[in-house]
C-alpha positions in Angstrom: -22.5 -11.1 4.2 -21.1 -14.4 3.2 -18.2 -15.8 4.8 -15.2 -18.2 2.9 -13.5 -19.7 4.8 -9.8 -20.0 3.7 -6.5 -22.3 4.3 -4.1 -20.7 6.4 -1.1 -22.0 8.9 -0.1 -19.0 10.7 2.9 -18.5 13.1 3.2 -15.0 15.0 5.7 -16.3 17.0 7.4 -13.8 19.4 11.1 -13.9 18.5 13.7 -11.3 19.5 13.3 -9.0 16.2 16.8 -5.7 16.0 16.3 -2.8 15.8 17.2 -3.4 12.0 15.3 -6.2 10.4 17.4 -6.5 7.7 19.2 -3.0 6.5 15.3 -1.9 7.1 15.4 0.9 10.0 12.7 0.6 12.3 9.1 2.3 12.0 6.3 3.3 13.8 4.4 5.0 11.2 3.5 4.2 7.9 1.8 4.9 4.5 0.7 3.8 1.8 -1.1 5.6 -0.9 -2.3 3.4 -3.5 -2.7 4.9 -7.5 -4.4 3.0 -10.5 -4.1 1.3 -13.5 -0.9 3.6 -14.8 2.3 1.7 -16.5 5.9 2.8 -15.6 6.6 5.1 -18.7 3.0 7.1 -18.5 4.0 8.2 -15.2 7.6 9.0 -15.0 8.8 11.8 -17.0 5.1 13.2 -17.0 3.9 16.4 -18.0 1.0 16.0 -16.5 2.3 14.8 -13.2 5.1 17.3 -12.3 4.4 16.8 -8.6 4.8 13.4 -8.5 8.1 14.2 -10.8 9.3 16.3 -8.6 9.4 14.2 -5.5 10.9 11.1 -7.6 14.0 13.8 -8.4 13.9 14.5 -4.5 13.3 10.4 -3.2 13.6 7.3 -3.7 12.3 5.2 -6.9 12.0 1.4 -7.5 12.6 1.9 -11.0 11.9 -2.0 -11.9 9.5 -2.9 -9.7 6.6 -5.1 -11.6 2.3 -5.8 -10.6 1.9 -9.6 -10.1 -1.2 -9.6 -12.0 -4.0 -7.4 -12.9 -7.5 -6.7 -11.9 -7.3 -4.2 -9.1 -8.0 -6.3 -5.9 -5.9 -9.2 -6.7 -3.0 -7.1 -7.3 -3.8 -4.9 -3.9 -4.2 -7.9 -2.6 -0.6 -9.0 -3.0 0.4 -5.8 -1.0 -1.8 -6.6 2.2 -1.4 -10.2 2.2 1.2 -12.2 -0.4 -1.6 -13.7 -2.1 -4.7 -13.7 -4.4 -7.3 -14.5 -2.2 -9.9 -13.8 -4.8 -10.7 -12.3 -8.1 -13.7 -11.2 -7.9 -13.6 -8.0 -7.9 -17.3 -7.5 -6.7 -16.8 -9.3 -3.4 -18.4 -9.3 0.1 -16.8 -11.8 1.3 -14.9 -12.3 5.2 -11.6 -14.0 4.0 -9.8 -15.9 6.6 -6.5 -15.6 5.5 -3.3 -14.5 7.3 -3.0 -10.3 6.7 -0.9 -7.5 8.1 -3.3 -6.2 10.1 -3.5 -9.4 12.0 0.0 -9.0 12.7 -0.5 -5.2 13.6 -2.9 -6.5 16.1 -0.8 -9.2 16.9 2.0 -7.0 18.0 -0.5 -4.7 19.7 0.0 -2.3 16.7 -2.6 0.0 15.5 -3.9 0.9 12.0 -5.9 2.7 9.4 -7.1 2.5 6.1 -8.7 6.3 4.9 -10.8 5.8 1.9 -11.6 8.8 0.0 -15.5 9.2 -0.8 -16.1 6.1 1.9 -19.3 7.4 3.7 -19.2 6.2 6.8 -16.6 4.5 9.3 -17.3 0.7 9.2 -19.1 0.8 5.0 -18.9 -2.5 3.7 -20.9 -2.5 0.3 -20.2 -2.3 -3.0 -20.0 1.6 -3.9 -20.8 5.1 -2.8 -20.0 8.4 -5.0 -16.7 7.4 -6.1 -15.0 5.2 -3.5 -15.4 1.1 -4.4 -14.5 -1.3 -2.3 -12.3 -3.3 -4.7 -9.4 0.1 -3.8 -10.1 -1.1 -0.2 -8.5 -4.6 0.3 -7.4 -4.8 3.9 -12.1 -5.1 4.9 -12.0 -7.8 3.0 -10.4 -9.7 6.0 -12.0 -11.4 9.1 -9.7 -9.7 11.3 -11.2 -6.8 9.9 -14.8 -8.0 9.5 -14.5 -8.1 13.4 -17.2 -5.6 15.1 -13.4 -4.6 17.2 -12.2 -3.8 14.1 -13.9 -3.2 11.8 -14.5 0.8 12.3 -10.9 1.8 11.3 -11.5 1.5 7.8 -12.8 5.6 7.3 -13.7 8.3 5.4 -10.6 10.2 3.7 -12.4 13.1 5.7 -10.9 11.8 9.3 -7.4 11.5 8.1 -7.3 15.6 8.8 -8.3 15.0 12.0 -6.6 12.4 12.9 -3.4 14.3 12.1 -4.8 17.3 14.0 -5.5 14.6 17.0 -2.0 13.1 17.0 -4.4 10.1 16.7 -2.2 8.9 13.1 -2.0 4.8 13.5 1.2 3.0 13.4 -0.2 1.2 10.0 -2.4 4.2 7.2 -4.0 2.4 3.7 -4.8 5.2 2.2 -6.4 4.7 -0.9 -8.2 8.6 -3.5 -11.1 8.2 -5.0 -11.8 7.5 -8.8 -11.0 10.2 -10.2 -8.7 10.8 -7.6 -6.2 8.0 -7.7 -5.8 7.9 -12.0 -8.3 4.8 -12.7 -11.3 7.0 -14.2 -9.6 10.2 -13.4 -6.5 11.9 -15.9 -3.1 11.8 -14.2 -3.3 15.6 -13.8 -6.1 15.3 -11.6 -4.2 12.1 -9.9 -0.8 14.4 -9.5 -3.7 17.3 -7.9 -4.5 15.3 -5.3 -0.7 14.0 -4.8 -0.1 17.6 -4.7 -2.7 18.7 -1.9 -2.0 15.8 0.5 1.5 14.3 0.8 2.5 17.4 2.3 0.6 16.9 4.9 2.0 13.4 5.4 5.1 14.7 4.7 5.0 17.8 7.5 4.1 15.3 10.3 7.0 14.5 13.3 7.7 11.7 11.9 9.2 13.2 8.5 11.6 15.5 9.6 15.3 14.5 10.3 16.1 12.1 12.4 12.3 10.8 12.6 10.8 7.4 11.4 8.3 8.1 9.2 8.2 5.2 6.3 5.5 6.2 2.9 5.4 4.4 -0.1 3.0 5.7 -3.6 3.0 2.4 -5.7 0.1 1.9 -8.9 -1.4 -1.3 -8.7 -1.0 -2.6 -11.7 0.2 -1.5 -15.5 -1.7 -0.5 -18.5 -4.8 -3.2 -18.1 -4.7 -3.8 -22.2 -1.3 -3.3 -22.8 1.0 -4.0 -20.3 1.6 -7.7 -19.1 5.3 -7.3 -18.4 6.5 -9.8 -15.4 10.5 -8.5 -15.3 12.7 -7.0 -17.6 13.0 -10.1 -19.3 9.3 -11.9 -19.4 6.5 -9.4 -21.5 3.9 -11.5 -20.4 1.6 -13.0 -17.3 1.3 -10.2 -15.5 0.6 -7.2 -14.0 2.3 -4.9 -15.7 5.4 -2.6 -14.8 4.9 0.6 -12.2 6.5 2.6 -10.8 6.7 2.8 -6.7 8.0 5.7 -4.4 9.2 5.3 -1.1 9.9 8.0 1.0 11.2 9.1 4.3 13.8 10.5 6.6 16.3 6.7 6.7 15.2 6.3 2.8 18.1 7.5 0.6 17.3 10.1 -1.5 17.6 11.2 -5.1 18.4 7.4 -5.2 16.9 5.0 -8.3 17.1 1.0 -7.7 17.5 -1.1 -10.7 16.3 -4.0 -8.7 13.3 -6.6 -9.1 10.4 -6.2 -6.9 7.1 -6.7 -6.6 4.3 -6.2 -4.5 5.2 -9.1 -1.9 8.9 -7.7 -1.6 6.7 -3.9 -0.5 5.1 -5.9 2.0 8.4 -7.8 3.6 9.6 -4.2 4.4 6.9 -3.0 5.7 6.9 -6.3 8.0 10.3 -5.6 8.7 10.0 -1.9 9.1 7.4 -2.7 11.6 9.6 -5.2 13.4 8.1 -8.2 13.2 9.8 -11.6 12.3 6.7 -13.2 10.3 5.1 -11.7 6.7 2.1 -12.4 5.3 1.8 -14.8 2.2 4.7 -14.8 -0.7 6.0 -11.8 2.4 7.2 -14.3 4.7 10.5 -15.3 1.8 10.6 -12.1 -0.5 13.5 -10.4 0.1 12.8 -6.8 2.1 13.7 -3.3 -0.3 17.3 -2.8 1.8 18.7 -1.1 -1.4 16.6 1.8 -0.2 17.5 2.4 2.9 
């Protein structure tokens, strides 16, 4: 395995953080589901995605959310590290870059990445069946390459066991396989998967009234060939306009935000929710998505 060292100055300072970091309520149960390669207009209001759009009507939608760049791994790295760590989608390296797992470990919090079709926990190959490594960004950091952490990258089937055993982590990152995340499969297939799996998460205690559950369903990038938007006024240079759902008992219902957001804003929102005084990469200076609460 190659090891790539990138210069990073990290301050994981122990500061007194109030119960609300900004106006993002604290949460010990943050969930992220990533979908693939669909622009906002192709999913919002789509007759192929009735379940997804039922969530849009009930919960909160970020309607001016733009991916920073194209390329799945590059885009997803912005969600977990706040920067473009590599442009090599077939990397097997471990990068020494600040990331959300480093902050979770520093604060004594738990994490897992649940990957559909991954053959076994800790698998570091490029792909298996309809699992691809490039859609699992957390395993590319030295923090996760360490023997003590690599087994937190697990097959998706582990989630049902963790739910049954009340063993879900503070931070859960979920990736459907290529057929279910919209990458190779249809929108209808992606919607079917969400309909099967999201209710199981929303049935958990943290998503009941008074709970602190927080779920993001986010698309990594828009259409790879036609959508390069960065904002409502900038049509070229980025990864396109994507839909992002925010769900939780403390999240506004039937709400639509028109503020411009990017992946680092979601990362900052996660950091604030978990009570971190610091946040990786561009998340350190990004504004949190406070209008959702």
